[in-house]
C-alpha angles and dihedrals in degrees: 000000000000111000099189113148119252115264112258115235111205122224087243090057092049089048090053090051092050090048093050092046097046102030091230136104137237124348091349089064092049093047091049089046088053092054090053091050093050092048089051094047091049088053088053087055088055096258124123128170117194089213086076096054094096108060090194089061090045091050091054094057120073090226143037119251113231103179110276096008141038132226134203113227134204132178129211133176114211115263126228086261091059095252135131115216120193119187126205098175141058126225140066113294128090118242097332112175107232132224104197125338099322138036123224089250098058106269117133128194130166091189099067135037131033114351095016096107091057090053092049091052094045091054093041092239109167102175151348122252111206118198120205121192119197129164094334096316121113117206127190124210123192117206118180120231092247092051094046093048090048090055085055097191128127093214125043119200123182136165109247088243097050114133091227090062089051090055092048091045090055090047089057090047091050094046113118122192124222108230118248119230090251094051091056088068098040114094114231115266098026 
């Protein structure tokens, strides 16, 4: 048996792949890449939603449609320190906890803080699916809306070995999708 170590993929390499696949730059490319990965992972679980057939339409929405509910997605490649960092805001500060839609240091997030729960409900967003990429492995983490809002931070940072990630990874593995009416009449593999 060959015991060669896995090839390490740098965050820059993953960023380049995301940019080439999506035709965008920066965090927009990674967020669009995350949506594509979640759609593909849902298909592996036997779930397909025709609303996701047009990637340009998927990219315009802030969430991915998974039948009767929607999920936010974020992508992170593991850092040199062994951490995944997922960002839900734009701006210049690091990990600032928000009160409302904007922090005093310039970060803005509609997904955390005052008023966020209303937005989640209006858009039927039930959860966040975090994607972690490390040394060629893609991991999916499912965080319910309630749990995410309770965390209340615009940036999540976890060591790849953190017990919380194990819990969220199991939640994704255990997730079962209710079939849509359309999927009942679509033969597998089409």
